[in-house]
C-alpha angles and dihedrals in degrees: 000000000000131000094272091056097243124133124235122259114276094020109171089350090141090052092047091046089053091047091051092051092047091053091047088053092049090049090050094050094046096046088048091053096046089054092047091052090048090052091046091058095038090239119184093205143017114220124208129182111242103240095173110138091008112140130193108254099186119089136017127293112293088011123154091250090058092044090053093051093049091047090051113109097226095133099042091047092050096047093046093048093047090051094051095040094049090049085060093048100255128133128241118212125195115205126194113221107227118244088252089060092056089046091051091052090052090052091046091052092065091053096047121131111253091218098045112026091192090067119081131182132224118222084253089063096250112141125215140164106264094191090054090047092052092049091048089053092050092047090048092052089047092051087051092053091046095050090045090054089050093048092048092050096048097061095049092050091045093051092049090053088049090055098045 
């Protein structure tokens, strides 16, 4: 490092290239497994929560939590999965979690079990798996979108049959 505090061009480029390649490999492996599971269960669609624009609220600026989120491969995994699944002929659906859902997650995190972070507690004392609950909500929204598409497609095809 010079007196001005700037780093020389190409500083750690070898390390960054290795990290990018490792991330690409992880993305390929995870997306392949998602598609295999979807095929195994004869799924019509794969549903993803749309995380575009979502920012980690926990931690301070430049904190480890925010670094972990930005290092997460959410976009790459989603894109690779979509390419592989559409090649087979499946549909990919993006759902947006309502603000109420995000708010509930923030409330739940205060009631999480310290030994098992996936477990949350209602004020009544009832325990449940918050991650499973979130996944079920995303799946339900995906099913609603899928059925709405099918419903909107049927009347137009029926009306065209009636005219013909």
